[in-house]
N, C-alpha and C positions, 0 to 999 in steps of 0.2 A: 381366145382366151390368153391372157397375159401369163408369162412365166413368173413363178414366185421368186422374190428377191431375198437376199441373205438377210436375216433378221439382225445381223451384227452391223455389217458396213451399209445395208440398205442400197447397194449399188450394183453388185454382181449377183449372178443367178445362184439361187440357193439349190444345192444339190445333195447335201448330206444331212440327215437327221443327227441332231447334236444332243447329247445326254446332259450337258450343262445348261442347255435352254429347253428343257421339257420336251424333246423330240422335234423341235422346229428346225427348218431348213436353214442351213448356213452354206457359204461359199467354201471351196477347198483352201483358199488363202487364210481365211479367218480360222478354219479348221486347224491349220498348222500353227497360227499364232496363238490360238487359246489353248491348245492341247496341253493336258497336265495329268498328274496322278488320279484325279477324280474322273478322268475318262476310261479308267479300267472297265473292260467289258465292251468297249467300242473296238470293231475290228481295224479302224484306221489307226487307233492308237496303238493296237497290238502289233500292226505291221512295223510302225515307226519304232516300237520299243525293242523289236527283233533286230532291226537294222542298227539302232544305237548300240545294242549289246555286242553286236559282231564288231564294233569299231572301238569298243572301250577295253579289249583285252590287253593287259600290259605285254610289251613285246621288249626283250633285252636288245640292245644294239647289235646289228649283224656283224659278224666278223667275216673278213674277206682277203684275198690276196690276188693282185692283179699283176699282169706282165707290163712293164714299162719298156717300150721298144721304139724310139724315135724313127727308126727306119721303117718299121711296120706302120706306124701311124702315117707317115709321109706316103708310103705306098698305098694305104686305104684312101687317103685323101685324093691321090692321083686317080685311083679307080672310080671313085665317086664323081670326080670332075668328068670323067668320060661318061659315066652313067647320065649325068645331068644333060650332056650333048645328045643323048640319045643313043649312045653306043654301049647299051646294056649287056650285050653278049661279050664284048670284050673286057668290059668291068667285071663281069661275072668270072671269067677265066683268070683274071689277076687275083681276084678274092679267093676264088677255090684253091689256087696255088698256095696262097698265103695261109689259108685254113688248113691245108695238108702239114704245113710246116709249124703253124702256131694255132692248134685246135682250141686253146683255152685263152686266147686273146680276145678281150671284149670289143676291141675296135674292129677286128675282123668280122665278128659275128655281126656287129651293128651294121657295117658296110653291106654285108650279105643281106641282112634284113631291109636295108634301104633300097638296094637294087631289086629285090622281090617286089616291094611296094610300088616301086616306079613301073615295074611290069604287071602291076595289079594282081600279083600272086600273093594276096594277103594272107593266106593259111600259111604259107612257108616263112613269110615275113614275120608273123606272130611267133613262130618258133624261134627264129634267130634273135629277135629282139628280147625274148624272154630268157634265152640262154646268156645273152650279154648281160642281163639284170642279174641273173643267178650268180654270175661271176663278180659283178660290180653292182651291188644293190642300190648305190647312190648315183648311178649313171642317168642324170636327168634327161639327156637327149633320147635315150633308148626308151625311158618310161613315156616320154612325148610321142615318140613314133609308134610305140605299141599302142597308146590310147588312140592316135589317129588311125592305125590299121583296124582296131575294134570298131571304131567309128564307121569306117568303110564297110564293115561287115555288119553293121546295125546292131551291134552288141553294146547297148547303152550301159548296162551295168559295169563291164570289164573297162569301157571306155572311161566312165566316170572314176572308177577307181584308180585307173592309170593317171588320169590328169590331177586327181587329188594327191597322188604321190609326187607328181611334178611340184605342185603348190607346196607340199610339205618339206621336199628336199630343197627346193629354193636355189640360189646362187646364180640363176640365169634369168634375169627380170624379164626378157622377152619371151622366154617360154612360159614363165609363170602367168604372164598376162594372156598368152594364147590359151594356156590351160583354163584359166578362169573364163575367158570368152567362150570356150567350148561348152563348159559346164552350163554357163548361163544360156547359150543358145538351146541346148538340150533340155534344160529346165523349163524354159518358155514354151517350147514345142509340146512337151509332154503335158503340161499344165492346159494349154489350149485344146489339144486333141482328146486328152482323156480326163481331164479335170483333176488329175493326181499331181502330188508334189513329187519331186524327183526321187526323194529318198523312199517314198511309197512305191513308185515304179520300180526302183531297184529291188526293194524287198520282195515285190511280187515276181520280178524276174528271177531272183535267186530261188524262190519257191518253185517256180516253173522249171528251171534247170534241175533241181533235186528231184522234182517228180519225173521229168523225162528220163533221167538217169535210171531211176527205178523201172520205167517202162522199157527201156532198152535191155534191161536184165530180165524182162519177163515177169517182173513182181507187179502183176496187174493190179491187184487189191490195193496195195500199199501206194501205187501210182495214182490210183483214183483218189485215195485220201489226200494225196499231196496236191493234186490238181484242184481239189474242192478247196484247199486252204488259199490257192491262187485266186479263186473266185470271190473269196471273202475281201480281198483287196480290190478286185475289179471284175465283175460278172460279165462284162461285155468284152471278152476275149475269145475270139472265135477259135483260135489254135487250142486254147484249153478245153473247150467243149469237144472240139474235133478229136484230140487226143484221148479224152475220156471215152468218147465213142469207140475208138479203137480197142481201148482197154476192155470195155464191156462186151465187145465182140468177141475178143480172145478168150473171155470166160463164159462165152455162150449166152450172153444175156441180151438177146435181140432187141427187145422192147427198149430196155435202157440205152443200148447203143443208139437206136434209131432216134431216141428223144434227144440224145447228146448232139447227133449230127444235125438235127432239125434246128436245135438252138445256135449251133455254129453258123448255120446258113440263114438264120434269122438276123443275126448280127451282121453277117458279110454274105449276101446272096452268091457272090462270085468266088467264095473260098473253095477253090478246086479240090483239095485234098479230102474235104468232107464230102463233096459230090461223088468222087470216086469211091471212097470207102463205104458211104451210104449204100450205093448200088450193089456192093458185094454182099453187105449185110443183109439187105432186103430179099437176097436170094437164099439166105440160111434158112434151114428149118429150126423150129425152136429148140433150144439146147445145143445146137450145132455150133461149133467154135469157128470163129474166123481164123484162117490160116495165112497171114500175110507177114512178110519179113519187115521188121521196123527199121526205117532208115531216117536218120536225121537229115532234115532239110530246113533251110532258111526260107520259107515259102514267099513271104512279101518282098524281102530284097532280091530273091533269086528269080522270081517269077514275074509278078506285076510290074515291079519297078524296072526290070528289063524287057518289059513288053513280050514275055515268053508265055507260053501256055504249059501249065503242069500237066493237064490231061493229055495234051498232044505228046509231051515227052514221055509220059507213063505208057501210052499205047505204043509208041514207036519202040520204047524198051521191050515191051511184052512181045511185040512181033519179031524183034531180033532174036528173042530167046527161043521162040517157037521155030524160027529158020534153023537156028543152031542145033536144036533138039532133033531135027529131021536129017541133019547131015550125018 
């Protein structure tokens, strides 16, 4: 059976029902091109509108004060030259010493972030780059490196935000071009894998982050509502269904939890967190609450892409905790 084509371009596969075309299927690209105020009520339109609203808030120019010290700048350059030669420990010692004397120097913080990134310690790198930007908001190199670190952590939303800041600040043609290329690369990959535009994906990721924040605070019912908003943007999101399963389990709603885990595994049969959590919920009595600690993990980048097993790590950790409790 042939797959339906978009009624607008008649070339790409139709994936979305369109209010402007009496519910007929159109492709994501045509959806983005045609979208206007008449699309009110369509969840794709609503997701795009939420994103645009977040970008149109007027912001006054940022005031800042930075330390200008050529000796410090030269010392940072020397440390980074060592780091590029693989001598990251020596570079870190130099930068740590500089940081003790100049804790609010944006160049020192940038250097520390760069060394952390070279060591693939992206979490610390993010912190240093952000501190450098907080001191000097128009530090284009720091914005670019921040975006690159977010890309390494598979955080598309914050990567794109950083690269858009690079483009907006300007003044460095090479970095602006690299920022544009990064955004284009992500945009193409997301469209091919999910059928979503980049802005739709970012809007969905923002909803996911907000819902997960509620989940971490134990606000299970509100988190479920937040995750449902994510599914309005993209229903084929295994992590969203898996997290909803945890929330329902914490509320003692066994059947709803199992249904959510089953949907997650229908989307991705190898989604290990859902396999583990479903096994725990399956053993619960009706009305009994799931009692597990909520930990933030980046499952896909931290496990499948690194060829690691979440289940193996989970049970190894559990065995260590049992051994420690017996001592």
